[in-house]
N, C-alpha and C positions, 0 to 999 in steps of 0.2 A: 942487530937483531932483525931477522926476517919473519914477517907474519904471513904464513901461507894460508890462502883463502880459497876454499873449494867453491866453484861456481857451476851450477847446472845451467847450460845454455840451450834452451828449448826453442826450436824453430829457426835456427840460424842458417838453414840451407837456402832460405829465400834471399832475394837480392840485397835488401837492406841489412838483414842479419849477417849475411856473409861479408859484405863489403865494409859496412860501417862499424858494426859491433865486434865482429870476430877479427877480420884482417887488419883494420885500421885502428882498432881500440885495444882489445885484449892481447892480440899477438904482438902489437907494438909495445904495449906495457911490459910484456914478458921480455921482449928483445932489449928494452932499455934497463933491465934489471929490476923491474917492479916500480911501484909508486914510492918515490923517495920521501922520507919523513925526517924530522930533526933527530939529532943524536944517533946518526948512523943506522936508523931503523928504515925498513921498507916493507911494502905489502906486495906479495907475489901471487898473482892469480893462478889457480890450479883448475882449469876448466874441463868439463866433460860435455860433449855435444850430444844432444838428445833430439830425436825426430822419429818419423814413421818409415823413412826409406833408408835401409842400411847401406845401399850402394852409394847414395848421395852423401851419407855421413862418412863413409870410408874415404870417398874421394876428397871430401872437405878436410878430413884429418890429414891426408897426404899433402894437400895444398898448403895447409896452415902450420903443419908441424905439431898439431895437438894429437896426443896419443890415444885418448880415450873417447869412446862414443857408446851410445846405448839406444835401443828402441823401447826400453822398459822404463817409463817415467816413474812408476810406483816404486820400483826397486831402487832407483837412484835417489828418490826423495827419502827413502828409508835409510840411506847411507849417511852417517853422522859426519863424514869427512867433508861434506858439502854444506856450507852455511848460507849460500845465496842461491836463490832461484831467479833466473832471468827468462822472460818470455817475449819472443818475437814472432809468435804464430799469427795466423790471421785472427782478426778481432773476435770473431764468434767463438773461437776455441779458448780464448784467454781466461775467462772467468773461472771455468771449472778447474783448470790447471792451477791457477793462483790459489783457489780455495784449498786444493790438496796440499800445495806447498806451505801455506800458512798453517794448516793442521799439522804438518810435519815439522813446524818450528823454523822454517827458513825465512831469512830476510828476502824481501821481494823488490825486484827492479824489473820494470816492463816497458814495452813500447807503447806508443799512443796510436789510436784511441785505446784507453785501458779497458774499455767495456763498450757494449753496444748501446747502453742507455745510462742515464745519470743515476738512476736508482741502484743499478748493479755496481756502478763505479763507487758510489758511497758505501754500499754494503761491503765491498772489498776493503775499502779504507778502514771501516769500523772493525772488520775481522782482524786486520793488522794491529789496530790499537788494542783490541781485546787480548790478542795473543802476545803483545809486547814485542813484535818483530819490527825492524826498521823497514822502510819502504820508500820507493821513489818511482817516478815516471820520467821517461826520456823527454826532454824539452831542449833539444839540441840547438835550435836556431838562436838561443840566447848567447851562444859562444861562437857564432859566425863572426869572422873579423869585421865584415861590413857593419853588422849590428853592434858590435862592441865599440866601434868608432863612433856610431851614433850616440851610444850611451855616454861615452866620454864627452862628446860635445854638449849633451844635456847637463852633465855634471859641471861643466865649465861655464855654463850660462850662455853658450854661443847663440842659441835660437831666440833669446828673449822669452816672450810668451809664445808657446807652441800653439798654432792655430789648427793645423790639419796634418794628417798622415795619409799618403797615397801609396798603396801597394799594388804591384803588378807581378803576378806569379803565373808561370805555366809555359807550355811549349806544345808543339804538335806531336801527339802520340799516334803513330801510324796504325791504321785499321787492321793490318795483319794479312790482307789479301795479296798484296804485291810485295810490300816491304814489311818484315816482321815487326810486331808491336814491341815497344820498349818498356811496357808496363804489363803486369799480369792481368788476365781476362776478368778475374773476380772483381777488380776495381770498377767494372762497368755493369755489374749485376747487383741490384738492390738486395735480392734474396741471399747473396753471399756477403752482405754487409759492405758492399762497395759504395762509391759515390764520393765526389770531391768535397762536398759540404762536410761530411763526416770526417774525411781525411784532413782537410786543410784548416777548417775553422778551429780545430783543436790547437793547431800551431798558432794561428793568429790570436787566440785567447791569451796564451802565455807571453807572446811577444808584446801585445798591447798592455796587458796587466803589469808586466815587469819593467817595461821601458817607458811607456807613454801615459798610462793611467788606466784604472779599472774600467772594464766595459760595463756600461749601464743599460744599453738597449741595442737592438739589432734590427735592421731591415734587410732581408735577403731574398734574392730571386735566383733560383736554380734553373738549369736547362740541360736537356739531353740532346745536344746538337747532332751527334753522330748516332744514328739509330741502329746500326748493325756493324759488328766487328767479327774478326776471325780469331778463334782461341788457339791455345798452344798445340792442339792436335790437328789444326787446320780446318776445324768445323766452324761454320757461321753460327753466330748467336745473336739474339736480340738484346740490345742495351737497355736495361731497365733502371739504371742509376744515373744520376746527374754527372755530366762531365765538365760542367762550368758553373761557377757561382759568382754573383755580383752582389757584394754585401757592403752595407754602410753601418758603421758602429758609432754610437754616442759614448764618449768617454767622460770620466770625471774631469773637472776643470774646463768643461765646454770645448774639449778637443773633438774634432770630427775625423774619423778614419774611414777610408774606403779601400776595399781590396777586391780586385778582379782576380779570380782563380780559374784557370782553364787548362784543359788538356787538348783544346782544339784551337790554339792560337799560334801563329808564327811569330817568332821573336825578332823584334827590331828595337832592342834596348840593350843596355850594357850587360845584362845577365838574366838567368832564368827567374830570379827574384830581384826586383828593384823596389826600393822604398824611398819615397820623397817626403821629407819633413819640412814644412814651411812655418816660420816663426816671424815675429815682428822685427827681429834684428838680423835674421839670416835664414838660409835654407840649406839642405843637404840632400844628396841623392846617393844612396848606398846600394851596392850589389852584394853578392855573397862575400866578397873580399875587399873590394875597393870602395872608397867614399869620396865624393866631390862636394865642395862647399862653395856657397856664394854669400858674401856678407852684404849687409844693407848698402855699404858704400860702393860695392861692385855691381849693384843691381842696375841694369839698363832701363831706359825709359821709352818703351815702344809706343808708337801711335798707330792705330788701325788705319790701314790704307791698302786695300787689296788691288789697287790699280797699278801699283809699282812693285818691283822685286823687293823682297824684304832686305833692308839695308843693314840689319843687325844680325850678326852671327851669335845666336843665343848660347852656343857652347863656350864662347869667350866669356871671361869673367868668372869662370868656375875654376877652383884650385883643387888638386888632388891632395888628400891628407897623406903626409909621409908616413912610412912605417916607423912607429915610435916604440913598438914592443912586439915580441914574438907571439904568434898565434898558432896553437896546436889544433889538431882535428877536433871539431866541436863535440862529437860523440865521445872521443877519448877523454877530453877534459871532464865531461860529466861523469864518465865511468870512474875516473880517478877520485873525483869528489865523493862519489857514492861509496867507494872502497874505504876512503878515509872516515866517512860517516859510520860505516859498519865497524871498523877496527878501532878507531880513535874517538868516536862519537863527535866528530866535527859537525858543525851545523849543515843541514841539507834541507832547505825549505821547499824543494820541488817534490813533495810527497804525493800520495794518491789523492788527497783532497784537491791539490792543485791540478792533477790530471783529470779529476772529475769535473772541474770547471770547464775544461776544454770540451768534454763530452756534452756538458750542459749547453754551451754556446752552439755546438753543432745541432743539438735538438731544437734549440730556440730558433736557429737559422731556418731549419726545415719547417718549423711551425709558422714562422714569418712568411715563408714561401707559400705555404698552404693557405694561410689567411690573407695573404697580400696586404700585410699590415706591420707596423712597428711592434716589437715584442720586448717587454722589459726583462732584464736579467736579475732575478732575485739573488740575495746572498745565500750561499750554501752553508 
């Protein structure tokens, strides 16, 4: 038996929506014959692409093989053949569209940040509860192979007592004057809901909460290192949003986490995101896919002496975790889980309240920056 599920995909003409949600998730699920269920059942997505630019939508349909698109969101929401509304628009447009979709009785799945502020995020969650519609927020990094390997190590007791987590995220985003920028210009304008604190602290919230321990407090310093950039039309504009964030988090269990997030850093590490976890019995360093470990028994004993060449190669003594299980695209994995949640009522804990926690941490990070002080994170 095949369960056909109509999905309204709004805003997928953007980079993330096109690449991760459409091409690498929904299109791939369709190609594989749907989401496989027990007893020869499956879930087959039936998407329609929605946006404001018909030319972009038509081109994306040709590229993806999806046959249907529309610029009339209200008309599509009124169509009963579509039961899920997915939103990948810019953050400021999301809340109004989600409200319409909830009113139309659609299940809601959306990108993060799910709203521009915590109050709006909690309002959207409550609307979903009151309407009895299922809801979820994208929390893709939980299914990255590197982070899954970290999770396995924790489950197996490898670290002993976890002491600290160090995250390094980012890369150099070109200004756009000589080499085209690889991120959209709105990311660098506060008035358009841009900024790396709003973008990345939402991610770090669910990574920390789900893998290492609930976030209790934050100390954050933001910066706008590059003052001027060039937009998609070749026009110079003033950067009004933070392009870098230096944040320390206090977690339950006395774990300290520190994340540097920057679009103005040149990469000399294993990947665009690396995570180092240090514990009493061992340490691990994970990128997006790979993970290296060093056990207590393999830990070298350095002695500080700047007058001689360092005799220890600190990359020795680290072992690469072998591939012990297959890992699919992280966005695709969560899409399949959400589709099972809608059709078969499988558990899906990553709902809008979890998404609101990410918005809350971003808000508290900005508050910490403004106050130049530690800020507690209250329970939602």
